[in-house]
C-alpha positions in Angstrom: -34.5 42.3 -45.0 -30.7 43.5 -42.8 -27.6 42.5 -44.5 -25.2 39.8 -43.0 -21.7 41.3 -43.1 -19.2 38.8 -44.2 -15.8 40.4 -43.0 -13.1 41.0 -45.5 -9.6 41.1 -44.3 -7.8 41.1 -48.1 -6.6 37.1 -47.9 -10.1 35.1 -47.2 -12.0 33.8 -49.7 -15.7 35.3 -48.9 -17.5 33.4 -52.2 -18.3 30.0 -50.3 -19.9 31.9 -47.7 -21.2 34.6 -49.7 -22.9 31.8 -51.0 -24.2 30.0 -48.6 -26.1 33.2 -46.8 -27.3 33.8 -49.9 -28.7 30.4 -50.2 -30.2 30.2 -46.7 -32.3 33.7 -48.1 -30.4 36.6 -46.1 -28.5 39.4 -47.9 -24.7 38.8 -48.1 -22.8 42.0 -48.2 -18.7 41.4 -48.2 -17.3 44.4 -46.3 -14.3 45.8 -44.0 -16.4 49.1 -43.7 -16.9 50.3 -39.7 -20.6 51.7 -41.0 -21.9 48.6 -43.1 -20.9 46.0 -40.2 -22.4 48.3 -37.6 -25.6 48.6 -39.7 -25.4 44.1 -40.3 -27.9 42.2 -38.3 -25.2 39.3 -38.3 -21.2 39.6 -38.8 -19.2 36.5 -40.1 -15.3 36.3 -40.2 -14.2 33.6 -42.9 -10.4 32.5 -42.7 -8.4 30.9 -44.7 -4.4 31.4 -44.9 -1.6 32.1 -42.0 -2.3 33.4 -38.9 -0.1 36.1 -38.4 -0.8 37.5 -41.7 -4.0 37.6 -41.0 -4.1 39.5 -37.9 -1.5 41.7 -39.4 -4.3 42.8 -42.2 -7.4 42.6 -39.5 -5.1 45.5 -37.4 -4.0 47.1 -40.7 -7.5 47.8 -41.7 -9.1 48.7 -37.9 -10.9 45.3 -38.2 -9.9 44.7 -35.1 -12.0 47.7 -33.0 -14.9 47.2 -35.6 -15.5 43.7 -34.5 -14.7 45.1 -30.4 -17.2 47.5 -30.6 -19.5 45.6 -32.3 -19.5 41.8 -31.4 -17.9 42.2 -27.7 -19.9 45.7 -27.1 -23.0 46.1 -29.1 -23.2 41.6 -28.4 -24.2 41.7 -32.4 -24.3 37.6 -33.5 -21.3 36.7 -34.7 -19.6 33.4 -36.6 -16.2 32.9 -36.8 -14.8 30.1 -39.5 -12.1 28.1 -39.4 -8.7 30.5 -39.7 -11.3 33.3 -37.8 -11.9 30.9 -35.0 -8.7 30.3 -34.4 -7.9 34.4 -34.8 -10.3 34.5 -31.4 -7.2 32.8 -29.6 -4.7 34.5 -27.4 -1.9 33.5 -29.5 -1.0 30.8 -32.2 2.1 28.8 -32.4 1.9 29.1 -36.0 4.8 30.5 -38.5 6.3 31.1 -34.9 9.6 29.5 -35.9 10.9 29.4 -32.2 10.1 33.3 -31.5 7.3 34.0 -29.1 3.8 33.0 -30.8 1.4 35.5 -32.7 -1.5 37.1 -30.8 -4.7 37.0 -31.3 -8.0 39.0 -30.7 -8.2 37.2 -27.1 -11.5 37.0 -26.7 -11.5 33.2 -25.8 -9.2 31.6 -22.9 -7.2 29.8 -25.9 -4.2 29.1 -27.5 -3.5 27.7 -31.6 -1.6 24.4 -31.5 0.0 22.2 -34.5 -2.5 19.1 -34.7 -0.1 16.5 -33.6 -2.2 13.1 -33.9 -1.1 10.1 -31.9 -1.6 7.7 -35.2 1.2 8.6 -37.3 -0.9 7.1 -40.2 -2.9 10.7 -39.9 -1.5 13.1 -42.4 -1.6 16.7 -41.4 -3.2 18.8 -42.7 -6.7 17.5 -41.4 -8.6 17.5 -44.7 -11.7 15.5 -45.3 -15.0 15.2 -43.8 -14.8 14.2 -39.9 -18.0 13.3 -37.3 -18.5 16.4 -34.5 -19.2 15.2 -31.2 -21.6 17.6 -29.0 -20.6 18.8 -25.5 -23.8 20.6 -25.3 -26.7 22.2 -26.9 -26.0 25.1 -28.7 -29.0 27.3 -31.0 -26.6 27.4 -34.5 -27.3 22.9 -33.5 -31.0 23.4 -33.1 -32.7 20.4 -34.8 -29.8 18.8 -36.1 -29.7 15.1 -34.9 -26.1 14.0 -33.2 -26.0 11.3 -36.7 -25.6 14.2 -38.8 -22.9 16.5 -37.5 -20.6 15.8 -40.7 -18.7 18.6 -41.6 -15.5 19.0 -43.9 -12.4 20.4 -42.0 -9.1 21.6 -43.3 -6.5 23.2 -40.9 -3.4 22.1 -39.8 -3.4 23.9 -36.3 -6.3 24.0 -33.9 -7.4 25.5 -30.6 -6.9 24.3 -27.0 -9.6 25.8 -25.2 -8.7 26.6 -21.4 -12.2 26.8 -20.4 -14.5 23.7 -20.6 -17.6 26.1 -20.8 -17.0 27.5 -23.9 -16.5 24.0 -25.6 -19.6 23.3 -27.9 -18.5 20.0 -30.2 -14.8 18.3 -30.8 -13.8 16.3 -33.9 -11.3 13.1 -33.1 -8.2 13.2 -35.0 -5.5 11.1 -33.3 -6.5 14.0 -30.5 -9.5 15.5 -29.4 -9.8 18.9 -31.8 -11.6 21.8 -30.9 -14.7 22.0 -33.6 -17.2 24.1 -32.0 -16.8 26.9 -29.2 -19.3 29.5 -28.2 -19.7 32.2 -25.7 -22.7 35.1 -25.4 -23.4 36.2 -28.7 -19.8 34.5 -29.9 -19.8 31.3 -31.8 -16.6 29.6 -34.1 -16.4 26.7 -36.1 -12.9 24.7 -36.8 -14.6 23.5 -39.8 -16.4 25.3 -43.2 -19.9 24.9 -42.8 -20.4 27.0 -46.2 -18.2 23.3 -47.5 -20.6 21.0 -45.8 -23.5 20.9 -48.1 -27.1 19.8 -46.1 -25.6 19.8 -42.3 -23.1 23.3 -42.7 -25.7 25.1 -44.8 -28.3 24.3 -41.7 -25.9 25.1 -39.4 -25.7 28.8 -41.1 -28.9 28.8 -41.4 -29.5 28.7 -37.9 -26.8 31.2 -37.2 -28.4 33.8 -39.3 -31.7 33.1 -37.6 -30.1 33.3 -33.8 -30.5 36.4 -32.1 -29.1 36.1 -28.6 
């Protein structure tokens, strides 16, 4: 069985992602080694922490170049989670503090903006379970009923996706929150499937069986 590479860039908590992959019957390998990622069948980019720090670590370790080669050029199936999804955008205003926004990987025509729900009773961060409304079908949602699309979110920033064709699903938190985006061999979720019990495990399993 081929390995599943879980990208370690130094500040992300990968244990729950590793456990989810293992539970689905696949072999997780936590790594930032180019050769290991090249040999893996699938790649997962988790994310916890601040956008700027994450991008600094990714660039310092050359992970951006590894992912560009394996995911964008060789079309390896790729899942990005939470902050990992945000890193695929062009920019993020997180901690920019009036300075130019931090630059992301730029794989999606999107920017990361602070959540601004229209209900003052809604707290930031958006934390807890929320339902995802499917905008279009995608293999990671295969055989999942619309009523089962409830996932666990923890975030204060979210993606503004400027290409409507990339949007797979969204959540309502006093505003439309981009929840799933995808293009070609790349899929990303703002929520944490690895912390979303049965629905999340089903999504992870669908991803690991996906060969675009």
